[in-house]
N, C-alpha and C positions, 0 to 999 in steps of 0.2 A: 502494499500499497504506499510506502513511504515514496518505490520510484513512482507511482503513478503523481504523487504528491507536487515531486519536484516538475513531473510533465508539465501540469498545470500551470503551477508558476511562470512557465514559459510560454503562454500561449498569451495569441493577443486578444484583443476585446472587438472581434470582428465577426461578420458570420462567415458558417462553413457547414463542414463536416466530421462528424467522429466517427470511427471505427473501434469497436471495443472487441480484444480478443483474446484466446484462452491461452497457455503455456503452451499448444503444439502449434499455436498460431492462428487458429481457427476464428474466424469472424461469427462472435456470438452474436454483434447487435450493432446498428448503425442506426446513425439520428442525425438532426439538423438542426444547427443554433444559431440565432441572431449574434449572441455573442459565447463564441465558443470558451472563452472562461469561466465566466457565469455560469454555461450550461454542464460542463463536462466537471464544475467543480461539485456542483449538486450533487453528484451520485459519490460524494468522499464524504459526507456526513451520514449520520445515521440514519439508515434506509427507512422512509417510513409506508411500505409497500411490500410481502414477501417475493413479489414478484423482483422487484429491484435486488432485494437482499439477496435472491436465489442469483443474481445476474453479476453482482461483484463479490460473490465468495469464488467468482470462475474466474474474472477478470484479471489477467497479469500485464497487459500494454494498450496503449490508448493511440493513433493514429488519427491525424487529423488532414483535412484539406482545407483551405480557404478559399471562401466563393465571395464575388464583388457584391452581391443580394442576397438575401433570404427568399426570394424568388429561385435563383439560379442553385441557392443548396436542397432544397425542394426537390429540382428536377435531379441534381445529383445522387442523393440518397435516393428516388426511387430507382435509379439505374441501378444504383448500388445492390439494393433488396434484390431486385428481380435477377441481378448476376451470382450475386453470393450469398442468398438463401439464409439471412443469419435466423439461430435459432429463437432468438427474444425479439423476431420483429414479428407484424402480422403478415400472413403470408395468402396469397391466392393459388389455389390450386390449379386453376383454370387459367394458365397461362397463354390461347390461343388469341390469335386477332379477331374481332370481334367482325360477322359479317355485312354487308353493307349492299345497295344497291347500288348499280353501274350505268348511266345513259352518257353514252359518246362514243368512241371509235373515230376514226382516221376516214371511215367513208362520209358521203354526202345523205348514207342512210345510215344512220347513227342505231347503235342495238343496244338492246335492253337486259341487263344480265347479273346473276349472283358474284359479289366477289367479294374474297377474305384476303388480306395484305396487303402488300405496298401499291400505293397510287399511282404505279407511274402513267398509266393510259392517259390522254389526255379526253377530259369528261365532267361528267358530273358523278359527285358519289355522295347519298343518300342514307344515312343511320347515322350509327351503327344500331344493329336491331340486338334483340333481345336472343333471337336463336337463329337455325337456318333454317327451321320451319317456320319462324315468323316471314322471311324473307319469300323464302318460296312459294307461302301462301298469298303474299303482295304479288308476288311476279304473277302467278298464276288468273290472280282476279284481273288485274293491268292484260293479259291477255288475250283475254275475254272480252273488255270494254275497247281495249285501243290495239289494233293489230300492227304495231311494233317488232321487228324483227328479233328474237332471242339467240339468235343462231354465232357461233366464234367469225370473226372475221373470215379466216380460212376455207370455213363450211361455205359463206357467202359469197368468196369470187371466185368460187370453182362449181359453183350450180349452173347447168343449165336448162335445169327445167323444174316448177312450182315441187314444195316438197310438200309431205302430208299434213303439216302446222298450216299451211295455204288452204287446203282444201278443205279442211273442218272451219276455216274464217278464223282463225287464229294469225294468220301473217296475210301482210297486204301482197307479197311477193315481190318486194324490190331488186331480189336479186336478179330476176328474170324482166324486169321491165315492168311489172305489170301496174304499177303504182306513181303516179309524178311527182317531183320531189315539193309541190305546194304541198300537195296532201297529204304526205307522210310526214312535212314537218310539221302541219297542223296537228298532227296525233301523238308529236314528239314532244310538242309542247304543251300539248292536253296531259301528256304522262307526267312530265315535268310539272306541272300545275298541281297534279293530282298528289305526288310526291309532297311538294311543299306545303300542301294543305290548304291551298287554295281552292275549298271546296266550292266555296259560291260563285265564286270568279267561273270556274269550269263546268259546273251546272248553270249556270247563267247563260256562256258562249255555247255550249249544248243546246240549251233551249230555243235559243236567238238563230241559231243554224237550221232547229227541225222546221221554226216558222216559217224560215225562207225557202226550205226546200218544197212545202206542204204549197206554200202561195206560188210558186214554180209550177204547181202540179209535180213534182219529183218527187213520188209519195214512196215509192222504193226505199230512194237517201233520208226522207222523211222517218220513214219508220226502224232504219237500222240506228238513226238516232234516236229515236223514243226508247229503242229498246238499252240502248250505252244508259242515257239520263235513268232508267228504272235499275240497273244492276249495279251504279253507282248510289242509287239513293236504298237501294235495298242495303248493300255492305254498310252505308253510314246509319242506317237503323237496328243494326246488330251490334254497333257499338255500346260500350257503357256511357261516354256522353259524345258529343262531335260537337265540335267548334272549331272556327278557323286562325286558333291560337301557335300551329305551328308546333315543331319538335320539344319534346321533354323526356325527363329521367326522372321515375320518382324513385327514393329508395328510403326504406324503413329494415330495421334490426331488432330481432328478438333475439334475448340471451336468457340462457337456463341450463342451470348445473353446469355449466363449464361449457356448454356448446351455444354457438352464435351463428345464425344465421344473417344472410343480408337479401332484402327481395327487390329486386330493382323492375320496375313497371316501367314500361317504353310507350310513350306517348308522340306519335309521328302523323303530326299534322292533322294534329286534333282526337286521331284515332289509337285506341288501346289496340295495342299488337302481340300482349301477352308480358306474362311475367317471367324471370328468369331469376331463379333462388341461386346462393352459393354460399359455400361452408367455408369460411378463408378460417385459417389456421392461426389461433390467437394466443397469446401468451396467457400466463392462469393470471387472475389478478386485475388484468385490464378492464375498464367498465366499455359499456357499449360506444359509449361517445369518444372514447379515445381509439377503440377500434376502427368505427366508423371515417375517422377524420384520417386514418393511416391508410384505409381502403378506398377511400376515393382518389389518392393520385397515381397508387398502385393502379387501378381500373380503368382509367380515364386518360395519362399520361402516353403518346404515344396513339393515341384511336384518335378519333375526332368526335370529340361529346356533343350531344347536342347544348345550346343556347341557354337552355334553362334548366336548374336539376332541383330539385325540391328533395331538401330533407324533412323526415319527423322529426327531429328532435337536432338543437344546435350542437355544433359541434366546434372545439378547439381550433384556430386558426383558419377560419372555414374564407376569409378573405384572403389570405395567402394564398391557399388550395386553387381558389378563385384567379387569381392573376395568374399564379401557374399554368392553370390548363389556359387561361388567354394566349399567352405566348408560346405554349404549345403547339396549339390547335390555328391562331392566327384569325381568330372569332372571337366576340366577346363571349361571357360566359358567366352567367348568374349560378349562386347557391343559395338557397332562401329555402323560409321555412314557413311555408303558410297556414296564415291565420284563421283564412275563408274563404268562402268559394269554391269552385270548381278543383281547382289544386288541392285544398284540404281534402276534398272525398275522393280526390287520387292518393296520398299520403295513407288515408283509413283503409284505401281498399289494400295500398301495398303492407300495410302493418297487421291487417289479416292475412296474405296470403304468407308471409313471415310465421308466422304465427303457428301457422298449418301444415310449412315446411318442418319448423320445426320440431311442431309433434311428432309426425311421420317419422322424419328422422332418428328419434330417441326411440320412439317403436323399434323402427328398423335394428335401429342397435341394441336393446334390449334384447331383441330376437337373437341379432347376431352373437352377444356378448354370452347368453346361457348355451346356445351351441358350440360357441370354442370352450366356454367352460369344462360341458361336458366332452368335447374331441379330446384336453388336454389330461382330464382325469381317467377317461379309458384309454390311452394311450401310454400313462405314466410321464406325460411332462412333466415335471415340477416347474420350470417358468418356460411358457412358450409366450413369442412375441411376432411370431416370422413363418408363419406357412408357405410354402411355392410348389406349383404342383406342373409336369412336364405331358404334352399330349405330341403325337405325330398327326401328320395329314399330308394324304397324298391320293394321287387317284389309280392305280394299278402300277404302284411305284413311279407314277410321274412327278417331278418336281416336289417332292416333301418339303413340308413346312414345318420345325417345330415349337412348340409355344411355353412358353412360360409365364403365369401369372401368382401374383402375390397377394394374401391374404395377411393382414394381423386383427388384433384385439377387438378391432372400429370397423371392419369390414376389406373391400377389395381396395390394393394400393394401386390403382389402375397407371400413375404413372411407372410404376415401375415394373413393369407387363413390357416384356423381348419377345420378338419372333427370331427366327433362326431359319435360312436358307440352307439345308441340308445339302451336302456334295458328296460326292467320291464315296456313297455308298452302296449296295447293288439295291437294285428293284424292289420293292414291298419288303427290305431287311430294317426293321421296325427294331430290331434289340440294338443295331450299329446305329442306327439313326441316335436314339435316346441317348448311347454313348456321348456319341458326336455334340450331342447339345447341351448336356450335362458336362463336359467338358468344357466346353466354350464359357458356359455361365460360370465357372466357377474358377476358370482360371483367373480371374481377376474380383468378382464379385465376392466377398464374404457369406457363410453358410447360414441358409436359415435353423428353425430350430427341427424343421421338419420337413424331407423332400421328399413332395406325392407324386407316385408316378404310375401316369393311368394303363394301367401292364399289368401283365400278370409276372410268376418268377424270372420268367427269362429276360426283360425289360428291367429286371429290377436287379439281376445278376449285371447289367452292364451298364447300368446308373453306381452301378459298387467299385465296378471297376476304373471306371472311369475318376472318379473320386480315391479313388487310391496309387494311380499311374500321377496324380496331381498333389500325393501328400495327406489327403486330407481324408476325414472321417467324418460323418453325420449321420444322424437319422433318418433313415432311407423307408419308405414306402409303399406297396404297390397295389391299385385299387384295378381288381377286374369284375367286370358284370358275370352274373351267374349265368348259369345253361342258358336258362331260360331269357337269359338278358332284359330281366325286369326289376324296377329297381325293388330296393329292399334285399335282392338277394346276392348284393355284393359279395365278394370273398378280398381278404387279404392276404398278401405276400409281404414278408421282413426276411433280410438276410436272417439267417441263423438260427431261424425257426421253420422246426419241423412242422409241413405241410403248411396250406391255406388256414386262418381263422376269420369269424364273421363277427358281426357289433350288432348282434341280434337282442342282446342287455343293455345295449346304450342305443336307441334309437338316433337321438337328440344326435349325438357324435357321427352316427354314419348320415342322417341329413347333410349334418357340416362338409364331409368329406367329398361326396357324393357331388355335392353343387358347386365346390370347388374345382371337382375333375368337369363335370359338365361346362364349368366357364373355360378352363384350358382348352377342351374341345371345341368349343364355341369360336374362342380366340385363334386354333391352329387351320380351321377349314375357312373363316374368312380370309387367315395370308395363302391357305394355298389357293383359294378361286382366285386374290387377283394376281398372283405370281402364273398361275396357268394359264389365266386370259391371255398376258400380257405377252406370256411366252408362244402360245398358240399363234398370234399374228403376225410374228416376227419371224416365227419357224415357216409359215406357211410361205412369207414372201423368200426365205433362202431357196425354196423348194423349186423358185419358177426359174426355167431356164432364163440365161441373158439380164437375169438380177444378182447382183455382185451387191459389196458393202456399198458401194459411192451411189448407186442408182438405188438401191434400199434407201440411203440417207436422204436422197434427193426426194424419192416419195414420200417419205414419213414427213422433212420439212415442212415439202411443200402444200399437202394437204392436211398438215396440222397434229400428225401423230397416224400409228399404225391401224387405228380402228378407224379412222377416216378412207386410209387404204383402201379396208376392205366394203368400205360405202359407196366410192367414188363410183359414179358413171364414165363411160366407155369415152364420151368424149371430151372429158374432165381428166383423163387421163391421159390421152392425145395431145392435149397440148402442153405436158410438162416438158421443158428442155431435157433432152439426151431421152426421151420414150417415144419409141416408133409406133406407128399406128400397131403395128404386128406383135412387138411386145405388149402393148397398152390393151389389146384383144387376149392375148394368153392371162397378163393378170386380171381383167376384167372377167373372163372365164372361170378363173382359180374358184375366186369366192363366190362366184353370182351363181355358178351351180352347185355349192354347195348348200345356197339356200340363207347367205349370212342376211341376219337381221337387220332392219333399219329403222333408228330411233324416231 
């Protein structure tokens, strides 16, 4: 502690970020400060909370970085928390970028589509949305109302005839010149108004066009416009509220027994698009207000937050967080606690969702905890914090994929799931595949308390051999389905034990182990299917006479992927550089003679 006091004396009265490290140099906590000297010195006084006392008991060194402003310190703190994931900070478990709707592109006929990730392509980005489902539901509605294309540019450039979307009246066919630029631009403008929440303006313009079409006796066009107005009106009536107040996110927190949930209600264009619930990892004894203050920058920095964020309770540093979000996003962002009106109703709804999600998670955790305890008791595991399960998936030995799923006392730990593409084993040799997967997994990863294998004595023996080759020893258990392959008839195999045994006396333990096995099976199957689909398209190209590595690369690059090569029309293939008419015909016949599906 004396070394830390010496360090504090040398700190300046300036803003910055501090990192607290343990004896091994592992970062335990990252924080920001207006004054580094005052903030860091406060930790050296007697701790006011068990969380701070626990932290300072293990801190051996403090590193600091000086910044120009407190806002800059907040941005740096957020980046360090996301990269270092310190134990005593609030951490989001879901670190994916959030989905958006994209409208634009390089063509005179912009496309509308789902987007996630960096915003490199020129155009408008609307969002973020609470989930991919909310984006797809919005895109589906827009496709029914405004026939703006949703295909990728690579497909759009190479079409020679209208696709299925045109035939079912969900695209106006700009790829083959079936709509003029002015009409298409009007649909794009209406789409933009819808996504901006300018509903009254949009409906007013559609009704005006409908009246004008009826006046010039163009009743067919008037009927189409009438149907659009009806669809939009029906969609708005289904919302909890509807106004023209643009975009907002509404956040509410529920906390009980050390578990905390944040519910995020997304309002886009005055329409409620669903609620997303997140369970961040929160240090013990941290208040809900402090947790929400730490959550806000982690969730929104690096994304594109809406202009208004409503929260159910005041949080410390609210103005600073809003300033940082403004600086990061390039547009104004306000964080407010609404006292009346529709925003207060939104907050109440978000609180209801948070409480409901917390109640369901606690029930799930209680059930999982009971099954976990039954499993440890049935297997005689004194202390167990981690179980990992392996499975193999293949189709008649083709392209085997191994899965490894991870469970703890609180449920699945999906961030630690892994897949392995198995190479160099005989077709259908599940024993060798299990051995390879186990060896690759634990060559660098610490052993769990229990290694569960989906299989019998053969698979268990190969897993044990793989660990012995690494100089490791662990509790290994194989779970095999009974003769009738019915749930409840599972047999278990363990090295050094004579013959299989059952867990009929411990049904809760059996349910737990079977559910872990089923999760490993699901994870392996999805990985194998993805690998098989990709490999088959590429291998089909390799078997075509005249298509070598260079031409295959030309085909895939020009058409946007191997899947689009299989779907391409003959005329599309003939236009590609280096592809003769004869070769184009061979490629077309290979895929279409086999009835490749076209989405």
